N, CA, C and O atoms as a GROMACS GRO file, in nm:
protein
  588
    1UNK      N    1  -3.357   3.630  -3.388
    1UNK     CA    2  -3.379   3.556  -3.268
    1UNK      C    3  -3.469   3.453  -3.260
    1UNK      O    4  -3.458   3.363  -3.177
    2UNK      N    5  -3.566   3.462  -3.347
    2UNK     CA    6  -3.680   3.354  -3.370
    2UNK      C    7  -3.632   3.242  -3.424
    2UNK      O    8  -3.689   3.140  -3.386
    3UNK      N    9  -3.531   3.227  -3.515
    3UNK     CA   10  -3.462   3.141  -3.575
    3UNK      C   11  -3.374   3.064  -3.484
    3UNK      O   12  -3.372   2.942  -3.498
    4UNK      N   13  -3.301   3.117  -3.394
    4UNK     CA   14  -3.231   3.066  -3.266
    4UNK      C   15  -3.320   2.980  -3.179
    4UNK      O   16  -3.282   2.873  -3.131
    5UNK      N   17  -3.449   3.036  -3.160
    5UNK     CA   18  -3.544   2.973  -3.064
    5UNK      C   19  -3.605   2.874  -3.134
    5UNK      O   20  -3.634   2.778  -3.063
    6UNK      N   21  -3.638   2.863  -3.259
    6UNK     CA   22  -3.684   2.760  -3.329
    6UNK      C   23  -3.587   2.625  -3.357
    6UNK      O   24  -3.632   2.511  -3.362
    7UNK      N   25  -3.461   2.657  -3.372
    7UNK     CA   26  -3.355   2.566  -3.369
    7UNK      C   27  -3.336   2.507  -3.236
    7UNK      O   28  -3.317   2.386  -3.222
    8UNK      N   29  -3.341   2.580  -3.148
    8UNK     CA   30  -3.321   2.517  -3.012
    8UNK      C   31  -3.434   2.412  -2.968
    8UNK      O   32  -3.423   2.305  -2.908
    9UNK      N   33  -3.541   2.476  -3.016
    9UNK     CA   34  -3.685   2.390  -2.966
    9UNK      C   35  -3.658   2.238  -3.069
    9UNK      O   36  -3.687   2.127  -3.024
   10UNK      N   37  -3.601   2.257  -3.206
   10UNK     CA   38  -3.596   2.141  -3.266
   10UNK      C   39  -3.494   2.051  -3.203
   10UNK      O   40  -3.508   1.929  -3.199
   11UNK      N   41  -3.391   2.116  -3.154
   11UNK     CA   42  -3.274   2.013  -3.111
   11UNK      C   43  -3.332   1.967  -2.966
   11UNK      O   44  -3.313   1.852  -2.925
   12UNK      N   45  -3.401   2.057  -2.897
   12UNK     CA   46  -3.452   1.967  -2.788
   12UNK      C   47  -3.568   1.866  -2.789
   12UNK      O   48  -3.586   1.786  -2.697
   13UNK      N   49  -3.645   1.874  -2.900
   13UNK     CA   50  -3.753   1.766  -2.937
   13UNK      C   51  -3.687   1.655  -2.987
   13UNK      O   52  -3.741   1.549  -2.954
   14UNK      N   53  -3.577   1.644  -3.063
   14UNK     CA   54  -3.516   1.562  -3.104
   14UNK      C   55  -3.439   1.481  -2.991
   14UNK      O   56  -3.449   1.358  -2.990
   15UNK      N   57  -3.353   1.556  -2.884
   15UNK     CA   58  -3.302   1.487  -2.783
   15UNK      C   59  -3.397   1.413  -2.688
   15UNK      O   60  -3.369   1.302  -2.642
   16UNK      N   61  -3.522   1.486  -2.660
   16UNK     CA   62  -3.601   1.429  -2.593
   16UNK      C   63  -3.679   1.307  -2.652
   16UNK      O   64  -3.730   1.224  -2.576
   17UNK      N   65  -3.687   1.299  -2.776
   17UNK     CA   66  -3.751   1.173  -2.830
   17UNK      C   67  -3.621   1.064  -2.809
   17UNK      O   68  -3.652   0.945  -2.812
   18UNK      N   69  -3.516   1.090  -2.793
   18UNK     CA   70  -3.403   0.997  -2.773
   18UNK      C   71  -3.376   0.938  -2.641
   18UNK      O   72  -3.325   0.829  -2.613
   19UNK      N   73  -3.432   1.060  -2.545
   19UNK     CA   74  -3.447   1.009  -2.387
   19UNK      C   75  -3.315   1.090  -2.324
   19UNK      O   76  -3.313   1.112  -2.202
   20UNK      N   77  -3.216   1.131  -2.402
   20UNK     CA   78  -3.120   1.217  -2.336
   20UNK      C   79  -3.021   1.255  -2.470
   20UNK      O   80  -3.027   1.207  -2.583
   21UNK      N   81  -2.946   1.339  -2.427
   21UNK     CA   82  -2.858   1.399  -2.523
   21UNK      C   83  -2.776   1.517  -2.479
   21UNK      O   84  -2.796   1.568  -2.369
   22UNK      N   85  -2.670   1.568  -2.577
   22UNK     CA   86  -2.619   1.681  -2.524
   22UNK      C   87  -2.599   1.769  -2.656
   22UNK      O   88  -2.561   1.722  -2.763
   23UNK      N   89  -2.631   1.899  -2.633
   23UNK     CA   90  -2.630   2.028  -2.726
   23UNK      C   91  -2.486   2.092  -2.715
   23UNK      O   92  -2.436   2.096  -2.602
   24UNK      N   93  -2.431   2.130  -2.796
   24UNK     CA   94  -2.313   2.204  -2.800
   24UNK      C   95  -2.332   2.321  -2.906
   24UNK      O   96  -2.389   2.303  -3.014
   25UNK      N   97  -2.277   2.447  -2.864
   25UNK     CA   98  -2.268   2.564  -2.947
   25UNK      C   99  -2.123   2.617  -2.922
   25UNK      O  100  -2.070   2.598  -2.813
   26UNK      N  101  -2.064   2.680  -3.017
   26UNK     CA  102  -1.931   2.734  -3.012
   26UNK      C  103  -1.922   2.857  -3.098
   26UNK      O  104  -1.832   2.859  -3.181
   27UNK      N  105  -1.999   2.957  -3.089
   27UNK     CA  106  -2.015   3.070  -3.176
   27UNK      C  107  -1.881   3.157  -3.132
   27UNK      O  108  -1.832   3.138  -3.021
   28UNK      N  109  -1.823   3.255  -3.227
   28UNK     CA  110  -1.715   3.341  -3.185
   28UNK      C  111  -1.768   3.454  -3.113
   28UNK      O  112  -1.875   3.505  -3.148
   29UNK      N  113  -1.701   3.496  -3.014
   29UNK     CA  114  -1.731   3.614  -2.920
   29UNK      C  115  -1.673   3.732  -2.984
   29UNK      O  116  -1.730   3.842  -2.979
   30UNK      N  117  -1.559   3.713  -3.044
   30UNK     CA  118  -1.484   3.820  -3.140
   30UNK      C  119  -1.351   3.727  -3.177
   30UNK      O  120  -1.306   3.628  -3.119
   31UNK      N  121  -1.304   3.800  -3.300
   31UNK     CA  122  -1.194   3.730  -3.342
   31UNK      C  123  -1.118   3.828  -3.445
   31UNK      O  124  -1.193   3.889  -3.522
   32UNK      N  125  -0.995   3.848  -3.455
   32UNK     CA  126  -0.954   3.940  -3.538
   32UNK      C  127  -0.974   3.911  -3.689
   32UNK      O  128  -0.997   4.003  -3.767
   33UNK      N  129  -0.965   3.792  -3.726
   33UNK     CA  130  -0.999   3.738  -3.856
   33UNK      C  131  -1.156   3.779  -3.898
   33UNK      O  132  -1.184   3.817  -4.012
   34UNK      N  133  -1.249   3.765  -3.798
   34UNK     CA  134  -1.380   3.810  -3.844
   34UNK      C  135  -1.384   3.968  -3.853
   34UNK      O  136  -1.450   4.018  -3.945
   35UNK      N  137  -1.322   4.046  -3.769
   35UNK     CA  138  -1.326   4.176  -3.778
   35UNK      C  139  -1.276   4.225  -3.942
   35UNK      O  140  -1.335   4.308  -4.010
   36UNK      N  141  -1.177   4.163  -3.973
   36UNK     CA  142  -1.117   4.165  -4.098
   36UNK      C  143  -1.225   4.138  -4.224
   36UNK      O  144  -1.214   4.198  -4.330
   37UNK      N  145  -1.327   4.042  -4.197
   37UNK     CA  146  -1.417   4.036  -4.306
   37UNK      C  147  -1.491   4.155  -4.347
   37UNK      O  148  -1.545   4.165  -4.457
   38UNK      N  149  -1.492   4.253  -4.249
   38UNK     CA  150  -1.569   4.365  -4.304
   38UNK      C  151  -1.473   4.466  -4.382
   38UNK      O  152  -1.509   4.578  -4.416
   39UNK      N  153  -1.358   4.418  -4.404
   39UNK     CA  154  -1.270   4.541  -4.474
   39UNK      C  155  -1.296   4.565  -4.638
   39UNK      O  156  -1.248   4.660  -4.699
   40UNK      N  157  -1.378   4.464  -4.696
   40UNK     CA  158  -1.431   4.495  -4.845
   40UNK      C  159  -1.494   4.652  -4.816
   40UNK      O  160  -1.470   4.744  -4.893
   41UNK      N  161  -1.563   4.665  -4.714
   41UNK     CA  162  -1.632   4.783  -4.687
   41UNK      C  163  -1.546   4.918  -4.705
   41UNK      O  164  -1.600   5.019  -4.753
   42UNK      N  165  -1.438   4.917  -4.674
   42UNK     CA  166  -1.322   5.022  -4.701
   42UNK      C  167  -1.326   5.052  -4.846
   42UNK      O  168  -1.314   5.170  -4.880
   43UNK      N  169  -1.341   4.964  -4.932
   43UNK     CA  170  -1.328   4.992  -5.074
   43UNK      C  171  -1.464   5.032  -5.140
   43UNK      O  172  -1.486   5.122  -5.221
   44UNK      N  173  -1.549   4.942  -5.083
   44UNK     CA  174  -1.695   4.956  -5.121
   44UNK      C  175  -1.795   4.976  -5.017
   44UNK      O  176  -1.844   4.878  -4.961
   45UNK      N  177  -1.829   5.101  -4.986
   45UNK     CA  178  -1.907   5.130  -4.866
   45UNK      C  179  -2.057   5.038  -4.835
   45UNK      O  180  -2.113   5.032  -4.726
   46UNK      N  181  -2.100   4.972  -4.959
   46UNK     CA  182  -2.210   4.901  -4.960
   46UNK      C  183  -2.196   4.745  -4.918
   46UNK      O  184  -2.292   4.671  -4.898
   47UNK      N  185  -2.077   4.714  -4.911
   47UNK     CA  186  -2.041   4.590  -4.868
   47UNK      C  187  -2.033   4.566  -4.718
   47UNK      O  188  -1.956   4.632  -4.648
   48UNK      N  189  -2.118   4.463  -4.666
   48UNK     CA  190  -2.118   4.423  -4.536
   48UNK      C  191  -2.131   4.282  -4.498
   48UNK      O  192  -2.210   4.212  -4.563
   49UNK      N  193  -2.062   4.230  -4.401
   49UNK     CA  194  -2.087   4.094  -4.379
   49UNK      C  195  -2.197   4.074  -4.285
   49UNK      O  196  -2.189   4.143  -4.184
   50UNK      N  197  -2.312   3.984  -4.296
   50UNK     CA  198  -2.397   3.949  -4.182
   50UNK      C  199  -2.363   3.940  -4.055
   50UNK      O  200  -2.263   3.871  -4.037
   51UNK      N  201  -2.411   3.988  -3.958
   51UNK     CA  202  -2.363   3.956  -3.804
   51UNK      C  203  -2.488   3.869  -3.757
   51UNK      O  204  -2.606   3.878  -3.791
   52UNK      N  205  -2.432   3.789  -3.677
   52UNK     CA  206  -2.507   3.694  -3.608
   52UNK      C  207  -2.572   3.773  -3.484
   52UNK      O  208  -2.538   3.888  -3.458
   53UNK      N  209  -2.673   3.701  -3.408
   53UNK     CA  210  -2.738   3.734  -3.307
   53UNK      C  211  -2.622   3.795  -3.180
   53UNK      O  212  -2.523   3.732  -3.142
   54UNK      N  213  -2.659   3.914  -3.136
   54UNK     CA  214  -2.551   3.966  -3.025
   54UNK      C  215  -2.579   3.885  -2.907
   54UNK      O  216  -2.488   3.877  -2.824
   55UNK      N  217  -2.703   3.815  -2.883
   55UNK     CA  218  -2.701   3.732  -2.762
   55UNK      C  219  -2.602   3.615  -2.776
   55UNK      O  220  -2.564   3.559  -2.673
   56UNK      N  221  -2.560   3.575  -2.894
   56UNK     CA  222  -2.479   3.443  -2.913
   56UNK      C  223  -2.327   3.484  -2.901
   56UNK      O  224  -2.234   3.406  -2.918
   57UNK      N  225  -2.312   3.627  -2.868
   57UNK     CA  226  -2.170   3.653  -2.851
   57UNK      C  227  -2.131   3.678  -2.715
   57UNK      O  228  -2.016   3.716  -2.693
   58UNK      N  229  -2.221   3.659  -2.609
   58UNK     CA  230  -2.187   3.664  -2.489
   58UNK      C  231  -2.209   3.551  -2.396
   58UNK      O  232  -2.309   3.482  -2.414
   59UNK      N  233  -2.121   3.520  -2.288
   59UNK     CA  234  -2.139   3.408  -2.213
   59UNK      C  235  -2.282   3.398  -2.155
   59UNK      O  236  -2.346   3.293  -2.152
   60UNK      N  237  -2.325   3.519  -2.109
   60UNK     CA  238  -2.461   3.503  -2.040
   60UNK      C  239  -2.580   3.499  -2.128
   60UNK      O  240  -2.690   3.461  -2.088
   61UNK      N  241  -2.555   3.537  -2.243
   61UNK     CA  242  -2.659   3.542  -2.357
   61UNK      C  243  -2.673   3.375  -2.385
   61UNK      O  244  -2.784   3.325  -2.373
   62UNK      N  245  -2.582   3.310  -2.414
   62UNK     CA  246  -2.558   3.178  -2.449
   62UNK      C  247  -2.626   3.084  -2.326
   62UNK      O  248  -2.710   2.998  -2.350
   63UNK      N  249  -2.582   3.113  -2.200
   63UNK     CA  250  -2.644   3.050  -2.089
   63UNK      C  251  -2.778   3.071  -2.081
   63UNK      O  252  -2.846   2.976  -2.044
   64UNK      N  253  -2.826   3.168  -2.105
   64UNK     CA  254  -2.974   3.218  -2.104
   64UNK      C  255  -3.068   3.145  -2.210
   64UNK      O  256  -3.180   3.099  -2.189
   65UNK      N  257  -2.996   3.144  -2.328
   65UNK     CA  258  -3.050   3.075  -2.450
   65UNK      C  259  -3.073   2.933  -2.410
   65UNK      O  260  -3.182   2.879  -2.433
   66UNK      N  261  -2.973   2.869  -2.351
   66UNK     CA  262  -2.978   2.728  -2.346
   66UNK      C  263  -3.060   2.673  -2.207
   66UNK      O  264  -3.085   2.556  -2.182
   67UNK      N  265  -3.092   2.776  -2.134
   67UNK     CA  266  -3.176   2.746  -2.016
   67UNK      C  267  -3.344   2.750  -2.058
   67UNK      O  268  -3.435   2.688  -2.002
   68UNK      N  269  -3.351   2.822  -2.147
   68UNK     CA  270  -3.491   2.867  -2.200
   68UNK      C  271  -3.543   2.718  -2.248
   68UNK      O  272  -3.653   2.701  -2.195
   69UNK      N  273  -3.512   2.619  -2.318
   69UNK     CA  274  -3.570   2.491  -2.365
   69UNK      C  275  -3.518   2.408  -2.244
   69UNK      O  276  -3.500   2.290  -2.272
   70UNK      N  277  -3.497   2.438  -2.144
   70UNK     CA  278  -3.467   2.343  -2.010
   70UNK      C  279  -3.360   2.249  -2.034
   70UNK      O  280  -3.368   2.131  -2.000
   71UNK      N  281  -3.255   2.301  -2.097
   71UNK     CA  282  -3.129   2.211  -2.088
   71UNK      C  283  -3.073   2.210  -1.926
   71UNK      O  284  -3.087   2.302  -1.845
   72UNK      N  285  -3.015   2.097  -1.906
   72UNK     CA  286  -2.965   2.077  -1.769
   72UNK      C  287  -2.819   2.100  -1.772
   72UNK      O  288  -2.764   2.096  -1.882
   73UNK      N  289  -2.755   2.120  -1.675
   73UNK     CA  290  -2.591   2.111  -1.654
   73UNK      C  291  -2.545   2.208  -1.758
   73UNK      O  292  -2.453   2.179  -1.834
   74UNK      N  293  -2.609   2.323  -1.763
   74UNK     CA  294  -2.554   2.422  -1.853
   74UNK      C  295  -2.421   2.471  -1.820
   74UNK      O  296  -2.402   2.510  -1.705
   75UNK      N  297  -2.314   2.476  -1.916
   75UNK     CA  298  -2.193   2.520  -1.886
   75UNK      C  299  -2.150   2.603  -2.003
   75UNK      O  300  -2.161   2.559  -2.118
   76UNK      N  301  -2.106   2.709  -1.980
   76UNK     CA  302  -2.053   2.803  -2.095
   76UNK      C  303  -1.931   2.868  -2.036
   76UNK      O  304  -1.925   2.916  -1.923
   77UNK      N  305  -1.820   2.863  -2.138
   77UNK     CA  306  -1.688   2.920  -2.101
   77UNK      C  307  -1.642   2.968  -2.235
   77UNK      O  308  -1.678   2.923  -2.344
   78UNK      N  309  -1.536   3.093  -2.207
   78UNK     CA  310  -1.489   3.151  -2.325
   78UNK      C  311  -1.350   3.058  -2.342
   78UNK      O  312  -1.296   3.008  -2.243
   79UNK      N  313  -1.302   3.040  -2.467
   79UNK     CA  314  -1.199   2.985  -2.492
   79UNK      C  315  -1.110   3.066  -2.609
   79UNK      O  316  -1.150   3.085  -2.724
   80UNK      N  317  -0.976   3.110  -2.554
   80UNK     CA  318  -0.892   3.186  -2.637
   80UNK      C  319  -0.844   3.088  -2.762
   80UNK      O  320  -0.799   2.974  -2.745
   81UNK      N  321  -0.860   3.149  -2.884
   81UNK     CA  322  -0.805   3.055  -3.001
   81UNK      C  323  -0.713   3.133  -3.079
   81UNK      O  324  -0.700   3.254  -3.058
   82UNK      N  325  -0.650   3.074  -3.167
   82UNK     CA  326  -0.547   3.152  -3.258
   82UNK      C  327  -0.545   3.087  -3.427
   82UNK      O  328  -0.560   2.969  -3.461
   83UNK      N  329  -0.524   3.191  -3.502
   83UNK     CA  330  -0.500   3.180  -3.642
   83UNK      C  331  -0.370   3.184  -3.671
   83UNK      O  332  -0.335   3.299  -3.698
   84UNK      N  333  -0.263   3.086  -3.677
   84UNK     CA  334  -0.129   3.109  -3.685
   84UNK      C  335  -0.110   3.153  -3.856
   84UNK      O  336  -0.187   3.119  -3.947
   85UNK      N  337  -0.001   3.227  -3.868
   85UNK     CA  338   0.008   3.254  -4.013
   85UNK      C  339   0.161   3.287  -4.020
   85UNK      O  340   0.223   3.339  -3.927
   86UNK      N  341   0.225   3.244  -4.168
   86UNK     CA  342   0.362   3.250  -4.167
   86UNK      C  343   0.400   3.403  -4.243
   86UNK      O  344   0.501   3.467  -4.213
   87UNK      N  345   0.304   3.445  -4.340
   87UNK     CA  346   0.326   3.575  -4.389
   87UNK      C  347   0.177   3.685  -4.368
   87UNK      O  348   0.067   3.631  -4.357
   88UNK      N  349   0.188   3.814  -4.365
   88UNK     CA  350   0.088   3.896  -4.385
   88UNK      C  351   0.006   3.859  -4.508
   88UNK      O  352  -0.113   3.831  -4.502
   89UNK      N  353   0.082   3.858  -4.627
   89UNK     CA  354  -0.006   3.833  -4.742
   89UNK      C  355  -0.088   3.725  -4.747
   89UNK      O  356  -0.203   3.726  -4.791
   90UNK      N  357  -0.001   3.586  -4.678
   90UNK     CA  358  -0.087   3.460  -4.675
   90UNK      C  359  -0.234   3.462  -4.616
   90UNK      O  360  -0.337   3.419  -4.668
   91UNK      N  361  -0.213   3.523  -4.491
   91UNK     CA  362  -0.326   3.529  -4.401
   91UNK      C  363  -0.442   3.619  -4.461
   91UNK      O  364  -0.561   3.590  -4.449
   92UNK      N  365  -0.391   3.742  -4.534
   92UNK     CA  366  -0.485   3.831  -4.604
   92UNK      C  367  -0.558   3.761  -4.690
   92UNK      O  368  -0.681   3.763  -4.680
   93UNK      N  369  -0.499   3.691  -4.782
   93UNK     CA  370  -0.551   3.610  -4.889
   93UNK      C  371  -0.652   3.507  -4.837
   93UNK      O  372  -0.759   3.485  -4.893
   94UNK      N  373  -0.611   3.447  -4.726
   94UNK     CA  374  -0.683   3.344  -4.663
   94UNK      C  375  -0.812   3.390  -4.633
   94UNK      O  376  -0.916   3.329  -4.662
   95UNK      N  377  -0.804   3.505  -4.569
   95UNK     CA  378  -0.936   3.571  -4.502
   95UNK      C  379  -1.025   3.619  -4.603
   95UNK      O  380  -1.147   3.610  -4.587
   96UNK      N  381  -0.975   3.666  -4.702
   96UNK     CA  382  -1.066   3.714  -4.830
   96UNK      C  383  -1.115   3.600  -4.918
   96UNK      O  384  -1.211   3.621  -4.992
   97UNK      N  385  -1.065   3.498  -4.918
   97UNK     CA  386  -1.104   3.380  -5.013
   97UNK      C  387  -1.146   3.279  -4.948
   97UNK      O  388  -1.217   3.209  -5.021
   98UNK      N  389  -1.134   3.235  -4.832
   98UNK     CA  390  -1.163   3.107  -4.769
   98UNK      C  391  -1.259   3.120  -4.641
   98UNK      O  392  -1.311   3.019  -4.593
   99UNK      N  393  -1.280   3.240  -4.590
   99UNK     CA  394  -1.364   3.258  -4.469
   99UNK      C  395  -1.516   3.229  -4.535
   99UNK      O  396  -1.544   3.286  -4.641
  100UNK      N  397  -1.601   3.151  -4.479
  100UNK     CA  398  -1.738   3.154  -4.528
  100UNK      C  399  -1.794   3.281  -4.556
  100UNK      O  400  -1.782   3.374  -4.476
  101UNK      N  401  -1.851   3.293  -4.658
  101UNK     CA  402  -1.920   3.430  -4.687
  101UNK      C  403  -1.837   3.518  -4.783
  101UNK      O  404  -1.886   3.596  -4.864
  102UNK      N  405  -1.717   3.498  -4.767
  102UNK     CA  406  -1.626   3.612  -4.816
  102UNK      C  407  -1.637   3.606  -4.979
  102UNK      O  408  -1.638   3.713  -5.041
  103UNK      N  409  -1.644   3.503  -5.038
  103UNK     CA  410  -1.640   3.487  -5.169
  103UNK      C  411  -1.769   3.553  -5.224
  103UNK      O  412  -1.762   3.621  -5.326
  104UNK      N  413  -1.891   3.534  -5.158
  104UNK     CA  414  -2.020   3.598  -5.203
  104UNK      C  415  -1.998   3.756  -5.178
  104UNK      O  416  -2.041   3.834  -5.263
  105UNK      N  417  -1.940   3.799  -5.080
  105UNK     CA  418  -1.906   3.944  -5.062
  105UNK      C  419  -1.818   4.001  -5.155
  105UNK      O  420  -1.832   4.119  -5.186
  106UNK      N  421  -1.722   3.925  -5.207
  106UNK     CA  422  -1.598   3.979  -5.281
  106UNK      C  423  -1.637   3.959  -5.421
  106UNK      O  424  -1.584   4.035  -5.503
  107UNK      N  425  -1.721   3.872  -5.464
  107UNK     CA  426  -1.741   3.787  -5.589
  107UNK      C  427  -1.762   3.909  -5.722
  107UNK      O  428  -1.726   3.896  -5.839
  108UNK      N  429  -1.822   4.008  -5.668
  108UNK     CA  430  -1.825   4.111  -5.788
  108UNK      C  431  -1.740   4.231  -5.769
  108UNK      O  432  -1.770   4.340  -5.818
  109UNK      N  433  -1.648   4.214  -5.708
  109UNK     CA  434  -1.520   4.307  -5.685
  109UNK      C  435  -1.417   4.289  -5.798
  109UNK      O  436  -1.389   4.174  -5.832
  110UNK      N  437  -1.362   4.385  -5.855
  110UNK     CA  438  -1.265   4.379  -5.946
  110UNK      C  439  -1.150   4.351  -5.894
  110UNK      O  440  -1.144   4.362  -5.771
  111UNK      N  441  -1.037   4.311  -5.962
  111UNK     CA  442  -0.914   4.288  -5.932
  111UNK      C  443  -0.828   4.409  -5.855
  111UNK      O  444  -0.751   4.385  -5.762
  112UNK      N  445  -0.848   4.508  -5.894
  112UNK     CA  446  -0.813   4.644  -5.816
  112UNK      C  447  -0.843   4.658  -5.685
  112UNK      O  448  -0.767   4.689  -5.592
  113UNK      N  449  -1.002   4.625  -5.683
  113UNK     CA  450  -1.072   4.656  -5.545
  113UNK      C  451  -1.002   4.539  -5.464
  113UNK      O  452  -0.950   4.567  -5.356
  114UNK      N  453  -1.001   4.416  -5.510
  114UNK     CA  454  -0.970   4.307  -5.431
  114UNK      C  455  -0.825   4.331  -5.361
  114UNK      O  456  -0.806   4.310  -5.241
  115UNK      N  457  -0.722   4.378  -5.454
  115UNK     CA  458  -0.581   4.422  -5.406
  115UNK      C  459  -0.586   4.540  -5.307
  115UNK      O  460  -0.507   4.545  -5.213
  116UNK      N  461  -0.674   4.629  -5.326
  116UNK     CA  462  -0.670   4.721  -5.219
  116UNK      C  463  -0.744   4.688  -5.102
  116UNK      O  464  -0.726   4.750  -4.998
  117UNK      N  465  -0.825   4.598  -5.112
  117UNK     CA  466  -0.899   4.556  -4.969
  117UNK      C  467  -0.767   4.467  -4.910
  117UNK      O  468  -0.726   4.486  -4.795
  118UNK      N  469  -0.706   4.367  -5.000
  118UNK     CA  470  -0.594   4.294  -4.929
  118UNK      C  471  -0.482   4.393  -4.855
  118UNK      O  472  -0.432   4.372  -4.745
  119UNK      N  473  -0.458   4.498  -4.936
  119UNK     CA  474  -0.374   4.607  -4.884
  119UNK      C  475  -0.412   4.657  -4.740
  119UNK      O  476  -0.331   4.668  -4.648
  120UNK      N  477  -0.550   4.687  -4.733
  120UNK     CA  478  -0.578   4.730  -4.593
  120UNK      C  479  -0.584   4.616  -4.484
  120UNK      O  480  -0.556   4.639  -4.367
  121UNK      N  481  -0.621   4.499  -4.527
  121UNK     CA  482  -0.598   4.391  -4.425
  121UNK      C  483  -0.462   4.354  -4.396
  121UNK      O  484  -0.442   4.297  -4.289
  122UNK      N  485  -0.356   4.380  -4.480
  122UNK     CA  486  -0.240   4.341  -4.428
  122UNK      C  487  -0.170   4.463  -4.364
  122UNK      O  488  -0.077   4.442  -4.285
  123UNK      N  489  -0.209   4.593  -4.393
  123UNK     CA  490  -0.179   4.713  -4.308
  123UNK      C  491  -0.219   4.691  -4.142
  123UNK      O  492  -0.156   4.712  -4.038
  124UNK      N  493  -0.356   4.637  -4.171
  124UNK     CA  494  -0.425   4.635  -4.030
  124UNK      C  495  -0.333   4.508  -3.929
  124UNK      O  496  -0.287   4.528  -3.817
  125UNK      N  497  -0.327   4.407  -3.992
  125UNK     CA  498  -0.240   4.301  -3.948
  125UNK      C  499  -0.112   4.345  -3.886
  125UNK      O  500  -0.085   4.332  -3.767
  126UNK      N  501  -0.026   4.404  -3.983
  126UNK     CA  502   0.114   4.470  -3.927
  126UNK      C  503   0.094   4.546  -3.834
  126UNK      O  504   0.192   4.565  -3.762
  127UNK      N  505  -0.027   4.613  -3.800
  127UNK     CA  506  -0.041   4.728  -3.680
  127UNK      C  507  -0.065   4.652  -3.546
  127UNK      O  508  -0.048   4.703  -3.436
  128UNK      N  509  -0.106   4.525  -3.570
  128UNK     CA  510  -0.150   4.439  -3.448
  128UNK      C  511  -0.032   4.338  -3.425
  128UNK      O  512  -0.009   4.294  -3.313
  129UNK      N  513   0.039   4.306  -3.531
  129UNK     CA  514   0.138   4.210  -3.520
  129UNK      C  515   0.272   4.234  -3.584
  129UNK      O  516   0.287   4.200  -3.702
  130UNK      N  517   0.370   4.289  -3.519
  130UNK     CA  518   0.471   4.334  -3.582
  130UNK      C  519   0.578   4.239  -3.642
  130UNK      O  520   0.672   4.284  -3.707
  131UNK      N  521   0.565   4.131  -3.623
  131UNK     CA  522   0.661   4.036  -3.678
  131UNK      C  523   0.592   3.903  -3.760
  131UNK      O  524   0.477   3.865  -3.737
  132UNK      N  525   0.668   3.847  -3.845
  132UNK     CA  526   0.606   3.711  -3.913
  132UNK      C  527   0.700   3.627  -3.877
  132UNK      O  528   0.815   3.663  -3.853
  133UNK      N  529   0.656   3.498  -3.870
  133UNK     CA  530   0.530   3.460  -3.843
  133UNK      C  531   0.463   3.513  -3.703
  133UNK      O  532   0.521   3.567  -3.609
  134UNK      N  533   0.338   3.486  -3.716
  134UNK     CA  534   0.248   3.531  -3.582
  134UNK      C  535   0.138   3.462  -3.593
  134UNK      O  536   0.124   3.361  -3.662
  135UNK      N  537   0.018   3.534  -3.495
  135UNK     CA  538  -0.104   3.469  -3.525
  135UNK      C  539  -0.191   3.562  -3.458
  135UNK      O  540  -0.163   3.639  -3.367
  136UNK      N  541  -0.333   3.537  -3.535
  136UNK     CA  542  -0.443   3.644  -3.510
  136UNK      C  543  -0.497   3.550  -3.389
  136UNK      O  544  -0.483   3.429  -3.372
  137UNK      N  545  -0.568   3.653  -3.305
  137UNK     CA  546  -0.615   3.613  -3.164
  137UNK      C  547  -0.779   3.620  -3.199
  137UNK      O  548  -0.830   3.702  -3.275
  138UNK      N  549  -0.844   3.520  -3.130
  138UNK     CA  550  -0.981   3.519  -3.122
  138UNK      C  551  -1.046   3.449  -2.986
  138UNK      O  552  -0.979   3.375  -2.914
  139UNK      N  553  -1.160   3.474  -2.966
  139UNK     CA  554  -1.227   3.410  -2.850
  139UNK      C  555  -1.348   3.332  -2.896
  139UNK      O  556  -1.422   3.390  -2.976
  140UNK      N  557  -1.377   3.224  -2.862
  140UNK     CA  558  -1.497   3.145  -2.882
  140UNK      C  559  -1.576   3.109  -2.742
  140UNK      O  560  -1.521   3.093  -2.633
  141UNK      N  561  -1.710   3.102  -2.766
  141UNK     CA  562  -1.767   3.069  -2.641
  141UNK      C  563  -1.823   2.943  -2.651
  141UNK      O  564  -1.905   2.922  -2.740
  142UNK      N  565  -1.789   2.852  -2.569
  142UNK     CA  566  -1.837   2.694  -2.581
  142UNK      C  567  -1.948   2.672  -2.479
  142UNK      O  568  -1.927   2.669  -2.358
  143UNK      N  569  -2.071   2.657  -2.537
  143UNK     CA  570  -2.189   2.635  -2.438
  143UNK      C  571  -2.228   2.492  -2.458
  143UNK      O  572  -2.250   2.450  -2.571
  144UNK      N  573  -2.237   2.416  -2.348
  144UNK     CA  574  -2.296   2.286  -2.346
  144UNK      C  575  -2.426   2.280  -2.259
  144UNK      O  576  -2.444   2.353  -2.162
  145UNK      N  577  -2.518   2.182  -2.304
  145UNK     CA  578  -2.631   2.175  -2.214
  145UNK      C  579  -2.663   2.031  -2.232
  145UNK      O  580  -2.628   1.973  -2.335
  146UNK      N  581  -2.722   1.974  -2.144
  146UNK     CA  582  -2.784   1.836  -2.136
  146UNK      C  583  -2.925   1.822  -2.144
  146UNK      O  584  -2.988   1.903  -2.076
  147UNK      N  585  -2.992   1.739  -2.210
  147UNK     CA  586  -3.136   1.746  -2.217
  147UNK      C  587  -3.183   1.625  -2.138
  147UNK      O  588  -3.304   1.603  -2.126
   0.00000   0.00000   0.00000
């Protein structure tokens, strides 16, 4: 939380020096693909993806954080988003190799461990989306504030 407060202070200082400006943040409230980033833990229990501040995963939390450094005209809304995919295997491989932080999390895993993790991801996606192609669902919180 201290890092968030420090970052917001730096943003407001920079915007104040310029006379005016807008700050925007759009963290994930939730998403199926972010849930899937924890699946290496099913193969290796010591694996975990770092979690951001819980404050930044709620509309009210973001609204309050933007009001602390005296942003004006604060608006915060939830926006549903989608990650389309053609095949289960394609999206599973994308999640395990392209989502930021995943290569660090899976870098020391062997080929069999990676395939087992991929199988868990595919199984989960199939349980939620019975046909291909389809899309994963997420929700972003968009927060705006004017200085």
